[in-house]
C-alpha positions as CSV (number, residue, x, y, z in Angstrom):
1,M,2.4,44.7,23.2
2,P,1.7,46.5,20.8
3,A,-0.7,49.4,21.4
4,L,-4.2,49.0,20.0
5,K,-5.9,51.6,17.9
6,E,-8.9,51.4,20.1
7,P,-9.0,50.1,23.7
8,I,-11.0,47.0,24.4
9,R,-12.8,45.7,27.5
10,S,-11.2,42.9,29.5
11,V,-10.6,41.7,33.1
12,D,-7.5,41.8,35.3
13,A,-6.0,39.1,37.5
14,N,-8.6,39.8,40.2
15,G,-11.6,39.7,37.8
16,K,-12.0,43.4,37.7
17,E,-13.1,45.0,34.4
18,I,-10.4,47.0,32.7
19,L,-9.8,48.7,29.4
20,M,-6.9,47.0,27.5
21,T,-4.8,49.5,25.5
22,Y,-2.4,46.8,24.1
23,Q,-2.8,43.8,21.9
24,A,-1.8,41.6,24.9
25,E,-1.8,43.0,28.4
26,E,-1.3,41.5,31.8
27,I,-1.9,43.3,35.1
28,V,-0.3,41.8,38.2
29,F,-0.5,43.0,41.8
30,V,2.8,42.4,43.8
31,D,4.1,43.2,47.3
32,T,7.5,44.8,47.6
33,D,10.1,44.4,50.3
34,E,11.4,47.2,52.4
35,N,13.7,48.3,49.6
36,G,10.9,48.4,47.0
37,A,12.1,45.2,45.2
38,Y,9.6,42.5,44.0
39,S,9.6,39.5,41.8
40,S,6.9,38.2,39.5
41,V,6.7,35.2,37.1
42,F,5.5,36.0,33.6
43,T,4.4,33.2,31.2
44,P,3.3,34.4,27.8
45,F,0.8,32.3,25.9
46,T,1.1,31.2,22.2
47,G,0.7,34.3,20.0
48,E,2.1,36.7,22.7
49,A,5.6,36.7,21.4
50,G,7.0,40.1,20.6
51,E,8.0,43.3,22.3
52,W,6.5,43.8,25.7
53,T,6.6,47.0,27.7
54,V,6.7,46.7,31.5
55,N,5.1,49.6,33.4
56,A,5.3,49.5,37.2
57,Y,3.3,51.9,39.4
58,G,2.9,52.4,43.1
59,F,-0.6,52.2,44.6
60,K,-2.7,52.3,41.4
61,K,-2.2,52.1,37.7
62,L,-1.3,55.6,36.3
63,L,-1.0,57.1,39.8
64,G,2.3,58.0,41.3
65,T,5.7,57.8,39.6
66,G,6.0,54.8,37.3
67,A,9.0,52.9,36.1
68,S,9.1,51.5,32.6
69,T,11.3,49.0,30.7
70,S,10.8,46.6,27.8
71,V,11.5,42.9,27.1
72,T,11.4,40.9,23.9
73,V,9.6,37.5,24.0
74,W,10.8,35.2,21.2
75,G,8.3,32.5,20.2
76,L,8.3,29.5,17.9
77,V,5.4,27.1,17.3
78,S,5.3,23.9,15.2
79,S,2.2,22.3,13.8
80,P,1.3,19.6,14.6
81,T,3.0,19.5,18.0
82,A,2.2,15.7,18.2
83,L,1.9,13.5,15.2
84,T,0.7,9.8,15.1
85,L,0.9,7.9,11.9
86,T,0.0,4.3,11.0
87,A,1.8,2.6,8.1
88,T,2.9,-0.9,6.9
89,E,6.2,-2.5,6.7
90,N,8.1,-2.0,3.4
91,A,6.5,1.4,2.8
92,Q,7.6,5.0,2.0
93,F,5.6,8.1,2.9
94,S,6.1,11.8,3.7
95,K,4.5,14.3,6.0
96,E,4.7,18.1,6.1
97,I,5.5,19.8,9.5
98,K,5.0,23.5,9.7
99,V,6.7,26.0,12.0
100,R,5.8,29.7,12.5
101,N,6.7,32.9,14.3
102,P,3.6,33.5,16.6
103,S,4.3,37.2,17.1
104,P,1.4,39.4,15.8
105,K,1.7,40.6,12.3
106,N,2.3,44.2,13.1
107,G,5.5,44.6,11.1
108,D,7.3,46.5,13.9
109,G,9.2,43.6,15.5
110,A,12.5,41.9,14.6
111,P,12.3,38.6,12.7
112,L,13.5,35.2,13.9
113,T,16.8,34.3,12.3
114,G,18.9,31.3,11.9
115,L,16.0,28.8,11.9
116,T,17.2,25.2,11.9
117,A,15.4,21.9,12.1
118,A,16.9,18.6,13.4
119,L,15.5,15.1,13.5
120,V,16.2,12.9,16.6
121,K,15.4,9.2,16.6
122,K,14.1,8.0,20.0
123,S,13.1,4.4,19.4
124,G,12.4,1.8,16.7
125,S,14.3,-0.5,14.4
126,G,14.1,-1.1,10.7
127,V,12.8,2.4,10.2
128,S,14.7,5.1,8.4
129,A,13.6,8.8,8.5
130,T,15.1,11.9,7.0
131,L,14.2,15.6,7.2
132,D,14.1,17.7,4.0
133,A,14.6,21.3,5.0
134,S,15.7,22.5,1.6
135,A,12.6,24.7,1.2
136,M,12.5,25.9,4.8
137,A,13.0,29.6,5.3
138,R,15.9,30.6,7.6
139,S,14.3,33.8,8.7
140,L,10.7,34.3,9.9
141,A,9.0,37.7,10.1
142,Q,6.3,38.2,12.6
143,G,3.4,35.9,11.9
144,A,5.3,34.2,9.0
145,A,5.4,30.4,8.6
146,T,7.5,27.8,6.8
147,S,7.7,24.0,6.7
148,V,9.9,20.9,6.4
149,Q,9.2,17.5,4.9
150,L,9.6,14.3,7.0
151,N,10.4,11.3,4.8
152,V,10.0,7.8,6.3
153,S,10.9,4.4,4.9
154,T,10.1,1.1,6.7
155,A,11.7,-2.2,6.1
156,L,10.3,-5.7,6.2
157,G,10.4,-7.0,9.8
158,C,10.7,-3.5,11.3
159,S,9.6,-2.8,14.9
160,E,5.9,-2.3,15.7
161,T,6.4,1.3,16.7
162,A,9.0,4.0,16.2
163,D,9.4,7.5,17.8
164,Y,11.1,10.7,16.5
165,E,11.4,14.3,17.5
166,V,11.6,17.2,15.0
167,I,13.3,20.1,16.9
168,F,13.3,23.7,15.6
169,T,15.6,26.4,17.0
170,T,16.6,30.0,16.1
171,D,19.6,32.3,16.8
172,Q,17.4,34.1,19.4
173,G,16.9,30.9,21.5
174,A,13.3,30.3,20.4
175,Y,12.6,26.6,20.5
176,C,9.8,24.1,19.7
177,K,9.4,20.5,18.8
178,T,7.0,18.0,17.2
179,Q,6.7,14.5,18.6
180,V,6.3,11.8,15.9
181,H,4.9,8.4,16.8
182,L,4.7,5.6,14.2
183,N,2.5,2.6,14.5
184,L,3.7,-0.1,12.0
185,V,1.7,-3.1,10.9
186,P,2.8,-6.1,8.9
187,A,2.7,-5.7,5.1
188,T,0.3,-7.9,3.0
189,P,1.6,-10.2,0.3
190,V,-0.5,-10.3,-3.0
191,P,0.1,-13.3,-5.3
192,V,-0.7,-12.7,-8.9
193,T,-0.5,-15.3,-11.8
194,D,0.7,-14.3,-15.2
195,Q,-2.4,-15.9,-16.7
196,K,-5.9,-15.6,-15.3
197,S,-7.0,-18.8,-17.2
198,V,-5.7,-21.6,-19.4
199,A,-7.7,-22.7,-22.4
200,L,-6.7,-25.7,-24.4
201,G,-8.2,-28.6,-26.4
202,L,-7.1,-32.2,-26.2
203,N,-8.4,-35.7,-26.7
204,P,-8.7,-38.5,-24.1
205,G,-5.3,-40.1,-23.7
206,D,-3.4,-36.9,-24.5
207,T,-1.1,-35.2,-22.1
208,V,-0.4,-31.4,-22.1
209,S,1.5,-29.3,-19.6
210,R,1.6,-25.5,-19.1
211,V,4.1,-23.5,-17.1
212,L,2.6,-20.7,-15.0
213,T,4.3,-17.9,-13.1
214,V,3.1,-16.3,-9.9
215,T,4.5,-13.0,-8.7
216,N,4.2,-11.4,-5.3
217,K,2.8,-7.9,-6.1
218,G,2.3,-7.0,-2.4
219,K,4.6,-5.4,0.1
220,G,4.9,-8.3,2.5
221,T,6.7,-11.7,2.3
222,L,4.7,-14.5,0.7
223,S,5.4,-17.8,2.5
224,G,4.2,-21.4,2.1
225,L,3.3,-21.0,-1.6
226,K,1.3,-24.0,-3.0
227,A,-1.3,-24.7,-5.7
228,S,-4.3,-27.0,-5.6
229,V,-6.5,-28.4,-8.4
230,P,-10.2,-29.1,-8.5
231,A,-11.1,-32.3,-6.6
232,G,-13.5,-33.4,-9.4
233,L,-10.7,-33.5,-12.0
234,P,-8.3,-36.2,-11.0
235,W,-6.5,-36.0,-14.3
236,V,-5.3,-32.5,-13.6
237,S,-2.2,-32.1,-11.4
238,A,0.0,-29.2,-10.2
239,G,3.7,-29.6,-9.7
240,S,5.9,-28.0,-7.1
241,F,6.8,-24.3,-7.2
242,S,10.4,-23.3,-8.0
243,K,10.4,-21.5,-4.7
244,T,7.8,-21.3,-1.9
245,T,8.8,-18.0,-0.3
246,L,8.6,-14.8,-2.3
247,L,9.7,-11.4,-1.3
248,P,7.9,-8.4,-2.9
249,N,8.2,-8.5,-6.7
250,E,9.8,-11.9,-6.7
251,S,8.3,-14.7,-8.9
252,A,8.1,-18.5,-9.0
253,T,7.0,-21.0,-11.6
254,F,5.0,-24.2,-11.4
255,T,3.7,-26.7,-14.0
256,V,0.1,-27.8,-14.5
257,T,-0.4,-31.1,-16.3
258,F,-3.6,-32.2,-18.1
259,A,-3.8,-35.9,-18.8
260,P,-7.3,-37.2,-19.4
261,G,-7.5,-41.0,-19.7
262,E,-9.1,-42.9,-22.5
263,A,-12.2,-43.4,-20.3
264,V,-12.8,-39.6,-19.8
265,A,-15.9,-38.5,-21.6
266,L,-15.7,-35.8,-24.2
267,G,-17.0,-32.4,-23.0
268,Q,-16.0,-29.0,-21.6
269,Y,-14.2,-29.0,-18.3
């Protein structure tokens, strides 16, 4: 498959030097039974899909009367064949998976038709995945490639791992798949206050309160929310939060009270 413009040097199954006249060529020595029948297992490598010509000779190649037939090897290869991704809970991400017709680009062979892609979930909970094949070509000429988009969404509290298979098939029976393994780690909460600082002026004996808001800007759940004040300022106190557990983008408020006594010295604190 197919014929070369110029022969190239190679070796046969016995290590003997030969001249290859085809882009891919395999020489096999077989023993026949008394009726001249024989069997041989042929396993093409990636890139050797296409039209193969089988020439059988008695005794030596090109000597005696030969028999000839042809067979078409259909191939399909995905890339990557194995995909491992690490992500957090409560996240969304995408990954492109390519698939190609590994036949040589000689333009003489038939294309692969009826290309389909399917997503199969093997394990995991709290994980949702979809396959976007809207841009995938349904026919692949020799050497041509196309792709699909794997879209994944993880929920809070999802399993630590999840596994999927992306399976490609064609009308000709060509088949390949990509194994997808997800490692999922806990999401991190990020508390953010609406004010970075509070500036105010008051006299000893006065009492002033300010209401502050804290929002969870992270992707994880924020639990056990509490506020503390400087130990050296006993006249500053923080009240309880309106809620102590915040989901992503949820907020809670608390009150900070400033009440310096009459005996507190004037100054900047």
